[in-house]
MIKELO-875266 format. One record per atom (N, C-alpha, C, CB): residue number from 1; chain; atom name; x, y, z. Coordinates in steps of 0.001 Angstrom, whole numbers, always signed. Atoms other than C-alpha are relative to their C-alpha. Glycine has a CB too. Layout:
[NUM, 'A', 'CA', [X, Y, Z]];
...
***
This chain:
[1, 'A', 'N', [-529, +228, -1328]];
[1, 'A', 'CA', [+614, -19782, -5987]];
[1, 'A', 'C', [+914, -1211, -35]];
[1, 'A', 'CB', [-1134, -194, +1024]];
[2, 'A', 'N', [-928, +1110, -122]];
[2, 'A', 'CA', [+3446, -22046, -5048]];
[2, 'A', 'C', [+647, +52, +1375]];
[2, 'A', 'CB', [+1071, +40, -1121]];
[3, 'A', 'N', [-699, +40, -1279]];
[3, 'A', 'CA', [+5616, -23019, -2121]];
[3, 'A', 'C', [+1488, +181, -252]];
[3, 'A', 'CB', [-279, -1332, +756]];
[4, 'A', 'N', [-1430, -241, +93]];
[4, 'A', 'CA', [+9164, -21802, -1627]];
[4, 'A', 'C', [+567, -26, +1409]];
[4, 'A', 'CB', [+310, +1356, -714]];
[5, 'A', 'N', [-620, +138, -1329]];
[5, 'A', 'CA', [+11268, -22866, +1366]];
[5, 'A', 'C', [-1048, -189, +1097]];
[5, 'A', 'CB', [+859, +1231, +313]];
[6, 'A', 'N', [+1030, +295, -990]];
[6, 'A', 'CA', [+8134, -24086, +3128]];
[6, 'A', 'C', [-1013, +1107, +229]];
[6, 'A', 'CB', [+640, -318, +1277]];
[7, 'A', 'N', [+928, -1127, -145]];
[7, 'A', 'CA', [+6251, -20796, +2687]];
[7, 'A', 'C', [-784, +149, -1300]];
[7, 'A', 'CB', [+763, +1327, +351]];
[8, 'A', 'N', [+807, -273, +1184]];
[8, 'A', 'CA', [+3356, -20213, +313]];
[8, 'A', 'C', [+338, +1390, -514]];
[8, 'A', 'CB', [-1519, -121, +313]];
[9, 'A', 'N', [-338, -1286, +617]];
[9, 'A', 'CA', [+4129, -17428, -2125]];
[9, 'A', 'C', [-838, +215, -1251]];
[9, 'A', 'CB', [+1505, +67, -344]];
[10, 'A', 'N', [+475, -372, +1327]];
[10, 'A', 'CA', [+2742, -15580, -5095]];
[10, 'A', 'C', [+1223, +513, -728]];
[10, 'A', 'CB', [-1170, +1080, +47]];
[11, 'A', 'N', [-1152, -418, +798]];
[11, 'A', 'CA', [+5367, -15165, -7815]];
[11, 'A', 'C', [-502, +487, -1349]];
[11, 'A', 'CB', [+1027, -1165, -173]];
[12, 'A', 'N', [+353, -530, +1310]];
[12, 'A', 'CA', [+5061, -13032, -10912]];
[12, 'A', 'C', [+1248, +600, -637]];
[12, 'A', 'CB', [-1137, +1061, +109]];
[13, 'A', 'N', [-1161, -510, +716]];
[13, 'A', 'CA', [+7546, -11978, -13563]];
[13, 'A', 'C', [+1072, -1060, -152]];
[13, 'A', 'CB', [+566, +1209, +710]];
[14, 'A', 'N', [-1053, +974, +299]];
[14, 'A', 'CA', [+10656, -13706, -14861]];
[14, 'A', 'C', [+1369, +668, -77]];
[14, 'A', 'CB', [-302, -723, -1316]];
[15, 'A', 'N', [-1263, -718, +73]];
[15, 'A', 'CA', [+13471, -11243, -14293]];
[15, 'A', 'C', [+1096, -635, +826]];
[15, 'A', 'CB', [-193, +1406, +438]];
[16, 'A', 'N', [-1145, +485, -777]];
[16, 'A', 'CA', [+16943, -11920, -12935]];
[16, 'A', 'C', [+89, +692, +1351]];
[16, 'A', 'CB', [+1297, +212, -776]];
[17, 'A', 'N', [+37, -686, -1294]];
[17, 'A', 'CA', [+16464, -9337, -10187]];
[17, 'A', 'C', [-1330, -323, +677]];
[17, 'A', 'CB', [+184, +1552, -169]];
[18, 'A', 'N', [+1203, +373, -751]];
[18, 'A', 'CA', [+13863, -9778, -7459]];
[18, 'A', 'C', [-464, +1135, +897]];
[18, 'A', 'CB', [+259, -1251, +837]];
[19, 'A', 'N', [+638, -903, -957]];
[19, 'A', 'CA', [+11466, -7717, -5395]];
[19, 'A', 'C', [-833, -878, +920]];
[19, 'A', 'CB', [-886, +1109, -718]];
[20, 'A', 'N', [+861, +678, -966]];
[20, 'A', 'CA', [+9902, -9057, -2205]];
[20, 'A', 'C', [-999, +1032, +489]];
[20, 'A', 'CB', [+825, -627, +1196]];
[21, 'A', 'N', [+1072, -924, -354]];
[21, 'A', 'CA', [+6567, -7368, -1601]];
[21, 'A', 'C', [-674, -492, +1276]];
[21, 'A', 'CB', [-1032, +133, -1159]];
[22, 'A', 'N', [+670, +328, -1254]];
[22, 'A', 'CA', [+5286, -7390, +1965]];
[22, 'A', 'C', [-1337, +730, +32]];
[22, 'A', 'CB', [+881, +383, +1236]];
[23, 'A', 'N', [+1352, -534, +84]];
[23, 'A', 'CA', [+1558, -6865, +2235]];
[23, 'A', 'C', [-466, +594, +1320]];
[23, 'A', 'CB', [-955, -1080, -439]];
[24, 'A', 'N', [+662, -476, -1207]];
[24, 'A', 'CA', [-747, -5240, +4702]];
[24, 'A', 'C', [-733, -1175, +652]];
[24, 'A', 'CB', [-987, +1170, -323]];
[25, 'A', 'N', [+706, +1030, -768]];
[25, 'A', 'CA', [-3129, -7159, +6978]];
[25, 'A', 'C', [-841, -936, -856]];
[25, 'A', 'CB', [-879, +651, +1019]];
[26, 'A', 'N', [+851, +816, +858]];
[26, 'A', 'CA', [-5058, -8560, +4002]];
[26, 'A', 'C', [+759, -1131, -686]];
[26, 'A', 'CB', [-655, +867, -1037]];
[27, 'A', 'N', [-786, +1149, +419]];
[27, 'A', 'CA', [-2206, -10848, +3014]];
[27, 'A', 'C', [+282, -145, -1481]];
[27, 'A', 'CB', [-662, -1182, +441]];
[28, 'A', 'N', [-509, +215, +1350]];
[28, 'A', 'CA', [-766, -12331, -127]];
[28, 'A', 'C', [-1061, -444, -1002]];
[28, 'A', 'CB', [+1087, -1013, +39]];
[29, 'A', 'N', [+1047, +402, +943]];
[29, 'A', 'CA', [-4041, -13599, -1617]];
[29, 'A', 'C', [-917, +1158, -394]];
[29, 'A', 'CB', [-827, -1119, +598]];
[30, 'A', 'N', [+833, -1166, +296]];
[30, 'A', 'CA', [-5665, -10150, -1629]];
[30, 'A', 'C', [+294, +478, -1421]];
[30, 'A', 'CB', [+251, +1144, +1033]];
[31, 'A', 'N', [-161, -302, +1421]];
[31, 'A', 'CA', [-6236, -9211, -5273]];
[31, 'A', 'C', [+781, +1292, -234]];
[31, 'A', 'CB', [-1359, +97, -665]];
[32, 'A', 'N', [-739, -1255, +190]];
[32, 'A', 'CA', [-4890, -5666, -4851]];
[32, 'A', 'C', [+1499, -205, +177]];
[32, 'A', 'CB', [-498, +1066, +981]];
[33, 'A', 'N', [-1424, +301, -199]];
[33, 'A', 'CA', [-1580, -7030, -3535]];
[33, 'A', 'C', [+570, -673, -1236]];
[33, 'A', 'CB', [+205, -899, +1239]];
[34, 'A', 'N', [-475, +717, +1185]];
[34, 'A', 'CA', [-1285, -9335, -6517]];
[34, 'A', 'C', [+67, +912, -1222]];
[34, 'A', 'CB', [-907, -1194, -294]];
[35, 'A', 'N', [-38, -955, +1115]];
[35, 'A', 'CA', [-2140, -6581, -8982]];
[35, 'A', 'C', [+1212, +916, +120]];
[35, 'A', 'CB', [-1296, +837, -46]];
[36, 'A', 'N', [-1177, -841, -221]];
[36, 'A', 'CA', [+554, -4402, -7421]];
[36, 'A', 'C', [+1274, -764, -358]];
[36, 'A', 'CB', [+56, +479, +1467]];
[37, 'A', 'N', [-1159, +823, +339]];
[37, 'A', 'CA', [+3065, -7251, -7707]];
[37, 'A', 'C', [+131, -156, -1513]];
[37, 'A', 'CB', [-107, -1380, +667]];
[38, 'A', 'N', [-19, +124, +1462]];
[38, 'A', 'CA', [+2106, -7791, -11349]];
[38, 'A', 'C', [+484, +1293, -646]];
[38, 'A', 'CB', [-1400, -365, -529]];
[39, 'A', 'N', [-421, -1304, +528]];
[39, 'A', 'CA', [+2543, -4066, -12007]];
[39, 'A', 'C', [+1508, +187, +180]];
[39, 'A', 'CB', [-771, +1147, +702]];
[40, 'A', 'N', [-1440, -135, -242]];
[40, 'A', 'CA', [+5997, -4043, -10385]];
[40, 'A', 'C', [+802, -895, -938]];
[40, 'A', 'CB', [+332, -340, +1459]];
[41, 'A', 'N', [-712, +930, +875]];
[41, 'A', 'CA', [+7034, -7093, -12414]];
[41, 'A', 'C', [+66, +538, -1427]];
[41, 'A', 'CB', [-678, -1377, +16]];
[42, 'A', 'N', [+34, -547, +1357]];
[42, 'A', 'CA', [+5960, -5488, -15677]];
[42, 'A', 'C', [+837, +1271, -94]];
[42, 'A', 'CB', [-1447, +287, -429]];
[43, 'A', 'N', [-670, -1300, +31]];
[43, 'A', 'CA', [+7320, -2041, -14821]];
[43, 'A', 'C', [+1512, -108, +165]];
[43, 'A', 'CB', [-560, +887, +1082]];
[44, 'A', 'N', [-1433, +94, -301]];
[44, 'A', 'CA', [+10724, -3193, -13529]];
[44, 'A', 'C', [+704, -1140, -712]];
[44, 'A', 'CB', [+196, -153, +1469]];
[45, 'A', 'N', [-614, +1173, +610]];
[45, 'A', 'CA', [+11281, -6478, -15343]];
[45, 'A', 'C', [+524, -998, +1017]];
[45, 'A', 'CB', [+1116, +423, -897]];
[46, 'A', 'N', [-472, +884, -1072]];
[46, 'A', 'CA', [+11980, -8141, -11991]];
[46, 'A', 'C', [-1004, -1123, +258]];
[46, 'A', 'CB', [+241, +803, +1295]];
[47, 'A', 'N', [+905, +1004, -548]];
[47, 'A', 'CA', [+10526, -11287, -10484]];
[47, 'A', 'C', [-464, +528, +1346]];
[47, 'A', 'CB', [+694, -1418, +134]];
[48, 'A', 'N', [+554, -527, -1250]];
[48, 'A', 'CA', [+8217, -10265, -7644]];
[48, 'A', 'C', [-589, -1155, +800]];
[48, 'A', 'CB', [-1082, +1095, -276]];
[49, 'A', 'N', [+479, +1029, -912]];
[49, 'A', 'CA', [+7510, -12493, -4656]];
[49, 'A', 'C', [-834, +649, +1097]];
[49, 'A', 'CB', [+1182, -798, +606]];
[50, 'A', 'N', [+779, -402, -1172]];
[50, 'A', 'CA', [+4753, -12048, -2081]];
[50, 'A', 'C', [-85, -1221, +910]];
[50, 'A', 'CB', [-1443, +533, -401]];
[51, 'A', 'N', [+77, +1142, -910]];
[51, 'A', 'CA', [+5248, -14380, +897]];
[51, 'A', 'C', [-1263, +47, +865]];
[51, 'A', 'CB', [+1239, -45, +893]];
[52, 'A', 'N', [+1144, +113, -910]];
[52, 'A', 'CA', [+2382, -15617, +3049]];
[52, 'A', 'C', [+531, -21, +1429]];
[52, 'A', 'CB', [-854, -1287, -306]];
[53, 'A', 'N', [-578, -30, -1341]];
[53, 'A', 'CA', [+3904, -14469, +6311]];
[53, 'A', 'C', [-1051, -10, +1097]];
[53, 'A', 'CB', [+870, +1214, +153]];
[54, 'A', 'N', [+1067, +208, -996]];
[54, 'A', 'CA', [+507, -14737, +8033]];
[54, 'A', 'C', [-423, -1468, +50]];
[54, 'A', 'CB', [-1225, +890, -323]];
[55, 'A', 'N', [+234, +1453, -9]];
[55, 'A', 'CA', [+522, -18493, +7314]];
[55, 'A', 'C', [-1476, -347, -177]];
[55, 'A', 'CB', [+515, -606, +1302]];
[56, 'A', 'N', [+1385, +304, +325]];
[56, 'A', 'CA', [-2952, -18542, +5800]];
[56, 'A', 'C', [-1032, +649, +895]];
[56, 'A', 'CB', [-194, -1442, +38]];
[57, 'A', 'N', [+934, -630, -937]];
[57, 'A', 'CA', [-4510, -16270, +8417]];
[57, 'A', 'C', [+13, +1523, -99]];
[57, 'A', 'CB', [+330, -419, +1419]];
[58, 'A', 'N', [+105, -1455, +89]];
[58, 'A', 'CA', [-4823, -12728, +7018]];
[58, 'A', 'C', [-1384, +449, +454]];
[58, 'A', 'CB', [+279, +484, -1442]];
[59, 'A', 'N', [+1332, -551, -254]];
[59, 'A', 'CA', [-7721, -10437, +7846]];
[59, 'A', 'C', [-795, -67, -1307]];
[59, 'A', 'CB', [+83, +1481, +543]];
[60, 'A', 'N', [+871, +70, +1173]];
[60, 'A', 'CA', [-10620, -10984, +5454]];
[60, 'A', 'C', [-758, +1324, -125]];
[60, 'A', 'CB', [-996, -1211, +104]];
[61, 'A', 'N', [+661, -1298, +138]];
[61, 'A', 'CA', [-11739, -7560, +4154]];
[61, 'A', 'C', [-1481, -110, -356]];
[61, 'A', 'CB', [+703, +815, -1049]];
[62, 'A', 'N', [+1406, +190, +357]];
[62, 'A', 'CA', [-15079, -9058, +3092]];
[62, 'A', 'C', [-886, -222, +1214]];
[62, 'A', 'CB', [-139, -1167, -944]];
[63, 'A', 'N', [+776, +116, -1232]];
[63, 'A', 'CA', [-16140, -9553, +6705]];
[63, 'A', 'C', [-365, +1418, +434]];
[63, 'A', 'CB', [+804, -766, +1132]];
[64, 'A', 'N', [+415, -1378, -298]];
[64, 'A', 'CA', [-18206, -6445, +7558]];
[64, 'A', 'C', [+643, +585, +1263]];
[64, 'A', 'CB', [-1495, +51, +144]];
[65, 'A', 'N', [-535, -529, -1259]];
[65, 'A', 'CA', [-16802, -6125, +11094]];
[65, 'A', 'C', [+1476, -346, +183]];
[65, 'A', 'CB', [-805, -540, +1179]];
[66, 'A', 'N', [-1387, +434, -136]];
[66, 'A', 'CA', [-13177, -7015, +10314]];
[66, 'A', 'C', [+823, +901, +921]];
[66, 'A', 'CB', [+647, -55, -1357]];
[67, 'A', 'N', [-748, -904, -887]];
[67, 'A', 'CA', [-11945, -3951, +12206]];
[67, 'A', 'C', [-147, -406, +1469]];
[67, 'A', 'CB', [-481, +1448, -190]];
[68, 'A', 'N', [+210, +468, -1371]];
[68, 'A', 'CA', [-13449, -5395, +15390]];
[68, 'A', 'C', [+884, -1196, +331]];
[68, 'A', 'CB', [-1464, -366, +213]];
[69, 'A', 'N', [-838, +1180, -200]];
[69, 'A', 'CA', [-11290, -8495, +14912]];
[69, 'A', 'C', [+1480, +344, +147]];
[69, 'A', 'CB', [-183, -958, -1152]];
[70, 'A', 'N', [-1413, -375, +36]];
[70, 'A', 'CA', [-8021, -6562, +14677]];
[70, 'A', 'C', [+745, -160, +1323]];
[70, 'A', 'CB', [+115, +1405, -441]];
[71, 'A', 'N', [-780, +141, -1238]];
[71, 'A', 'CA', [-7031, -6453, +18384]];
[71, 'A', 'C', [+432, -1444, +281]];
[71, 'A', 'CB', [-809, +518, +1172]];
[72, 'A', 'N', [-359, +1400, -235]];
[72, 'A', 'CA', [-7156, -10241, +18779]];
[72, 'A', 'C', [+916, -532, -1095]];
[72, 'A', 'CB', [-1257, -863, +90]];
[73, 'A', 'N', [-836, +455, +1112]];
[73, 'A', 'CA', [-5659, -10819, +15337]];
[73, 'A', 'C', [+1435, +491, +175]];
[73, 'A', 'CB', [-573, +491, -1346]];
[74, 'A', 'N', [-1351, -551, -198]];
[74, 'A', 'CA', [-2704, -8550, +16146]];
[74, 'A', 'C', [+763, -757, +1077]];
[74, 'A', 'CB', [-77, +1482, +370]];
[75, 'A', 'N', [-660, +800, -1042]];
[75, 'A', 'CA', [-1977, -10578, +19280]];
[75, 'A', 'C', [+534, -1310, -572]];
[75, 'A', 'CB', [-976, -289, +1155]];
[76, 'A', 'N', [-423, +1252, +626]];
[76, 'A', 'CA', [-1728, -13689, +17110]];
[76, 'A', 'C', [+1091, +212, -1048]];
[76, 'A', 'CB', [-1191, -686, -637]];
[77, 'A', 'N', [-963, -311, +1053]];
[77, 'A', 'CA', [+475, -11923, +14549]];
[77, 'A', 'C', [+864, +1188, +426]];
[77, 'A', 'CB', [-727, +304, -1339]];
[78, 'A', 'N', [-864, -1103, -435]];
[78, 'A', 'CA', [+3142, -9873, +16306]];
[78, 'A', 'C', [+858, +505, -1163]];
[78, 'A', 'CB', [+904, -450, +1175]];
[79, 'A', 'N', [-848, -608, +1027]];
[79, 'A', 'CA', [+5431, -7623, +14307]];
[79, 'A', 'C', [+1113, -968, -372]];
[79, 'A', 'CB', [+591, +1351, +491]];
[80, 'A', 'N', [-1035, +919, +499]];
[80, 'A', 'CA', [+7797, -9627, +12147]];
[80, 'A', 'C', [+1344, +679, +64]];
[80, 'A', 'CB', [-301, -460, -1447]];
***
C-alpha cells in the first residue's frame, strides 16, 4: 500500500501501461481485489492501481450482517 495524490492505493506490476481497477463494496484492501489486480499485472504486463475511493470505509465482508448495513453505507458513499 502507498499513497498517490493524497489517496491510498494498492499498486502491483511495473509496466509502462496502466490499469485502474475499481472494486466493489469491499474496497481496495479486500484480498480478492488484490489477487485480481496481481493477475491483471502478470497477464498484461501493466501496472495496476486500486484506489481507496471509500477512504478507508468499505463494507467488511467478515461482519455476519453486513447486508443489513448496506442502506446506511450507501447513503454515506454515493455513486462516484
